[in-house]
C-alpha positions in Angstrom: -14.4 -12.2 5.0 -17.1 -11.5 7.5 -16.8 -8.6 10.0 -15.0 -9.6 13.1 -15.5 -7.6 16.3 -14.4 -8.0 19.9 -16.7 -9.6 22.4 -19.3 -7.5 24.3 -18.2 -5.6 27.4 -19.8 -8.1 29.8 -17.4 -10.8 28.6 -14.3 -8.6 28.8 -12.0 -8.9 31.8 -10.8 -5.7 33.5 -7.1 -6.4 32.9 -4.6 -8.9 31.4 -1.2 -10.0 32.4 1.1 -12.7 31.1 1.9 -15.4 33.6 5.5 -15.3 34.9 6.6 -18.1 32.5 4.9 -16.4 29.5 6.2 -13.0 30.5 9.8 -14.4 30.3 8.9 -16.0 26.9 7.5 -12.8 25.6 10.6 -10.8 26.5 12.8 -13.3 24.8 10.6 -13.3 21.7 10.7 -9.5 21.4 14.5 -9.6 21.7 14.6 -11.8 18.6 13.8 -8.7 16.4 16.2 -5.8 15.7 15.9 -2.5 17.4 12.9 -0.7 16.0 11.3 -3.9 14.6 9.8 -5.2 17.8 6.3 -4.8 16.4 7.0 -8.0 14.3 6.4 -9.9 17.5 2.7 -9.0 17.6 1.4 -12.3 16.2 3.5 -14.6 18.4 2.4 -12.5 21.5 -1.3 -12.6 20.5 -1.1 -16.4 20.0 0.5 -16.8 23.5 -2.1 -14.7 25.1 -4.8 -16.8 23.4 -3.2 -20.0 24.6 -3.1 -18.6 28.1 -6.7 -17.4 28.4 -8.3 -19.4 25.6 -9.3 -16.2 23.6 -8.0 -12.7 22.8 -9.4 -10.1 25.0 -9.4 -6.3 24.7 -7.2 -6.1 27.7 -4.7 -8.5 26.1 -4.7 -6.4 22.9 -4.0 -3.2 24.8 -1.3 -4.9 27.0 0.6 -6.2 23.9 0.3 -2.9 22.2 1.9 -1.2 25.2 4.7 -3.9 25.3 5.5 -3.3 21.6 4.9 0.5 21.6 2.1 0.2 19.0 -1.2 2.0 18.7 -4.1 0.0 20.0 -5.8 0.1 16.6 -2.7 -1.5 14.9 -2.9 -4.6 17.2 -6.7 -4.7 16.9 -6.3 -4.7 13.1 -4.1 -7.8 13.3 -6.3 -9.6 15.8 -9.5 -9.0 13.7 -7.9 -9.9 10.4 -6.6 -13.4 11.2 -9.3 -15.9 12.0 -6.9 -18.0 14.1 -7.5 -15.5 16.9 -10.7 -16.1 18.9 -12.3 -12.8 19.8 -15.1 -14.3 21.9 -15.0 -16.8 24.8 -14.7 -20.4 23.7 -15.0 -23.7 25.5 -12.7 -24.0 28.5 -12.0 -27.6 27.7 -12.3 -27.9 24.0 -13.0 -25.6 21.0 -13.7 -28.0 18.1 -12.7 -26.7 14.6 -14.3 -28.7 11.9 -12.7 -28.6 8.5 -15.4 -27.9 5.9 -13.4 -27.6 2.6 -13.9 -29.8 -0.4 -12.0 -33.1 0.5 -13.5 -33.1 4.0 -16.9 -32.1 2.8 -16.9 -35.0 0.3 -15.8 -37.4 3.1 -18.6 -36.4 5.5 -17.7 -33.2 7.4 -21.3 -32.1 7.3 -22.2 -35.1 9.5 -19.4 -34.0 11.9 -20.9 -30.6 12.1 -24.3 -32.1 12.9 -22.7 -33.9 15.8 -21.3 -30.6 17.1 -24.7 -29.0 16.8 -26.3 -31.8 18.8 -23.5 -32.3 21.4 -22.3 -28.7 21.9 -24.6 -26.0 20.5 -26.9 -25.4 17.5 -24.8 -22.4 16.5 -21.1 -22.1 15.9 -19.0 -20.0 18.4 -21.7 -20.6 21.1 -20.7 -22.5 24.2 -22.6 -25.4 25.8 -24.5 -24.8 29.0 -21.4 -25.6 31.1 -19.2 -23.3 29.1 -16.7 -26.1 28.5 -17.2 -26.8 24.8 -17.7 -24.8 21.6 -17.2 -25.4 17.9 -16.8 -23.7 14.5 -16.3 -24.5 10.8 -12.9 -23.6 9.4 -11.0 -23.7 6.1 -8.5 -26.4 5.2 -6.5 -27.8 8.1 -3.9 -29.5 5.9 -4.7 -33.3 6.3 -6.9 -33.8 3.3 -5.7 -37.3 2.7 -7.1 -38.3 6.1 -10.4 -36.5 5.7 -12.7 -35.7 7.4 -11.0 -34.2 10.4 -11.2 -31.7 13.2 -8.7 -29.7 15.2 -8.8 -29.2 19.0 -6.2 -26.9 20.3 -3.0 -27.8 18.4 -3.9 -31.4 17.7 -5.8 -32.8 14.8 -8.1 -35.9 14.9 -8.4 -37.5 11.5 -10.4 -40.2 9.6 -13.4 -39.4 11.8 -16.8 -40.9 11.8 -19.7 -39.2 13.5 -19.7 -41.9 16.2 -15.9 -41.4 16.9 -16.3 -37.6 17.1 -19.2 -38.1 19.6 -16.8 -40.2 21.7 -14.0 -37.6 21.5 -16.4 -34.8 22.5 -17.6 -36.8 25.5 -14.0 -37.4 26.6 -13.1 -33.7 26.4 -16.3 -32.8 28.2 -15.2 -35.0 31.0 -11.8 -33.3 31.2 -9.8 -36.3 29.8 -8.9 -35.0 26.4 -5.2 -35.7 27.0 -6.0 -39.4 26.9 -7.0 -39.4 23.2 -4.2 -40.1 20.7 -4.1 -37.3 18.1 -3.9 -38.1 14.4 -5.7 -40.8 12.5 -8.5 -42.6 14.4 -8.4 -45.8 12.3 -6.0 -48.6 11.7 -3.2 -47.0 9.8 0.1 -45.1 10.4 -0.1 -41.4 9.5 -1.4 -41.5 5.9 -0.3 -45.0 5.1 -2.9 -47.5 3.7 -5.6 -48.6 6.2 -4.8 -52.1 7.5 -1.1 -52.0 6.7 1.1 -51.9 3.7 -0.2 -53.2 0.4 3.1 -53.2 -1.5 6.8 -53.8 -0.7 5.6 -56.4 1.8 8.5 -58.8 1.2 12.2 -58.5 1.8 14.4 -57.7 -1.2 15.7 -61.1 -2.7 19.3 -61.9 -2.1 21.7 -61.3 -5.0 22.1 -64.3 -7.3 25.4 -66.2 -7.3 25.9 -65.6 -11.0 25.6 -61.8 -10.4 28.2 -62.0 -7.6 30.5 -64.0 -9.9 30.1 -61.5 -12.7 30.9 -58.6 -10.3 34.1 -60.4 -9.1 35.3 -61.0 -12.7 34.7 -57.3 -13.4 36.8 -56.2 -10.5 39.7 -58.6 -11.3 39.7 -58.0 -15.1 42.4 -55.6 -16.3 41.1 -52.3 -17.5 42.6 -49.3 -19.1 43.5 -46.8 -16.4 42.1 -43.3 -16.7 44.7 -40.6 -17.0 43.3 -39.0 -13.9 42.9 -41.0 -10.7 39.2 -41.5 -9.8 39.8 -39.7 -6.4 40.8 -36.6 -8.4 38.4 -36.9 -11.3 36.1 -34.1 -10.1 38.9 -31.8 -9.1 39.4 -28.7 -11.1 42.8 -28.4 -12.8 44.7 -25.5 -11.5 48.1 -23.9 -11.8 47.9 -22.3 -8.3 50.8 -23.2 -6.0 48.3 -23.9 -3.2 47.0 -26.9 -5.2 50.4 -28.4 -6.0 50.9 -31.4 -3.7 54.7 -31.3 -4.4 55.1 -27.9 -2.8 55.7 -27.8 1.0 54.0 -25.5 3.4 55.1 -23.9 6.7 52.8 -26.3 8.4 54.3 -29.5 6.9 57.9 -28.4 6.2 59.0 -25.0 7.7 62.5 -25.2 6.2 61.1 -25.8 2.7 58.5 -23.1 2.8 60.9 -20.4 1.5 61.2 -22.3 -1.8 57.4 -22.3 -2.5 57.4 -19.0 -4.3 60.2 -19.9 -6.7 58.7 -23.4 -7.3 55.3 -21.9 -8.0 56.8 -19.7 -10.8 58.2 -22.8 -12.4 55.2 -25.0 -11.9 53.6 -26.3 -15.2 50.0 -26.6 -15.8 48.7 -30.0 -14.5 48.8 -32.6 -17.3 51.4 -30.7 -19.4 55.1 -30.4 -19.6 55.4 -26.6 -19.6 53.6 -23.7 -18.3 51.4 -21.8 -20.7 51.1 -18.0 -20.7 47.9 -16.6 -19.1 45.4 -15.2 -21.6 45.6 -11.4 -21.9 42.6 -9.5 -20.5 40.5 -7.8 -23.1 41.2 -4.2 -23.5 38.4 -1.9 -22.2 36.2 -0.2 -24.8 37.4 3.3 -25.7 35.3 6.1 -24.4 33.6 8.0 -27.2 35.0 11.4 -28.1 33.5 14.6 -26.9 33.5 15.9 -30.4 31.4 13.0 -31.7 28.4 14.0 -33.7 26.1 11.8 -31.6 27.0 13.6 -28.4 23.7 15.1 -27.0 23.6 18.9 -27.0 24.6 20.5 -23.7 23.4 23.7 -22.1 24.8 26.1 -19.6 24.0 25.3 -16.0 20.6 26.8 -15.2 19.8 28.6 -12.0 17.7 25.7 -10.8 18.9 22.5 -12.4 16.8 19.3 -12.1 17.7 16.7 -9.6 18.8 14.0 -12.1 19.2 11.5 -9.2 15.4 11.2 -9.2 15.9 9.0 -12.3 16.4 5.4 -11.2 19.9 4.3 -12.2 21.4 7.8 -11.7 23.5 8.3 -8.6 25.6 11.3 -7.5 28.6 10.2 -9.5 26.7 9.7 -12.7 24.8 13.0 -12.2 28.1 14.8 -11.8 29.4 13.3 -15.1 26.2 14.3 -16.9 26.6 17.8 -15.6 30.1 17.9 -16.9 28.8 17.3 -20.5 26.1 19.9 -20.1 23.1 17.7 -19.1 21.1 19.4 -16.3 17.4 18.9 -17.0 14.9 16.1 -17.4 13.8 17.6 -20.7 17.3 17.0 -22.2 17.3 13.3 -21.2 13.7 12.9 -22.4 14.7 14.1 -25.9 17.7 11.8 -26.4 17.6 9.8 -29.7 18.9 6.3 -30.0 22.4 7.4 -31.2 22.6 9.9 -28.4 21.7 7.3 -25.8 24.3 5.0 -27.1 26.9 7.8 -26.9 26.1 8.6 -23.3 26.0 4.9 -22.5 29.5 4.5 -23.8 30.8 7.7 -22.2 29.5 6.6 -18.8 30.9 3.1 -19.4 27.6 1.5 -18.3 26.6 -0.5 -21.4 22.9 -0.9 -21.6 22.0 0.9 -18.4 20.0 3.7 -20.1 17.8 1.3 -22.0 17.6 -1.2 -19.1 16.4 1.5 -16.6 14.4 3.4 -19.3 15.9 6.8 -18.5 14.0 8.5 -21.3 10.6 7.3 -20.1 11.4 8.3 -16.5 12.7 11.7 -17.6 9.6 12.4 -19.7 7.3 11.7 -16.7 9.4 13.9 -14.4 9.6 16.7 -17.0 5.9 16.6 -17.5 4.6 16.7 -14.0 7.4 15.9 -11.5 6.9 13.3 -8.8 3.1 13.2 -9.1 3.4 12.3 -12.8 6.1 9.8 -12.1 3.9 8.0 -9.5 1.0 8.0 -12.0 3.2 6.4 -14.7 5.3 3.9 -12.6 3.1 3.4 -9.6 5.9 4.4 -7.1 7.9 7.3 -6.0 11.2 8.2 -7.9 14.3 7.2 -6.0 
């Protein structure tokens, strides 16, 4: 991206202020963001300042920075990064942005740029003698199917020829730009074929009498009824009392509501004659014994134990459990073998966490060089 700088001092106004209407809009926009996040409104406010004055001035940048409690350089970084912000004065009646990417280039955008050079100025971003018109080449404007095209303000003008663009520029120069209909400039609707539809141009033929008769016979013919009514075919079968239509509720029958609990106990599973016992929950896996040979060797608590919470996946509760079994340092975790890792995994009742979060690799980095080595290995700070 080319270097973008603010306009020279002779073009910069002494001050900037939003109009009364825009000031109200700006306050409402800032309030959309949570407390402490008001800086997120910087782009909308810069755009509104540009729409008001035609371009983004140094005074506007400083005013918006003050409104959002931002350093001036931070707002300047945003304004100079995004090419949608005009940092120099542009035409007061029209700034023509000509799309120059591949589809438009293949369809004649270079000829449109030649028109801008002859009708406005030989160089992009320079204004005509009256200061009412300017132009630039931009990247894709998103209407490739209607190439070539230009954008003026917020409106696009598509399917252009050099002659049509000359007419549009003349109309804007005269101050009558609002009279031009945006969009395609040829005989088509949006991106539909030029000249009208080329397919589906006739009405759908009426259904044949034979087809109607067949449908009637199908409806009247006896068929085997499905065991579940069609209206309930997609409903889940449930033994919950709330889904039993036979049970009354306080809303429909207050006197019968007291019987709901007893009826729910006797309610069979839908589609069967008797209730089936609920499946028993699987018993939790037994915690490995502390005397197991695969238990990692523990040590006495050192004077300055490592902060095991720096390992991603280890919180205060897990750290306390590790301390209980004599694990206090990164070097201990870094030296765990597979069987030891499996024992700790089972003891913590977090199956797969050690392997998933790669505790051993994290611990090796922390044991070798602390936070600096961790950042070098993982590209981020430890938790």
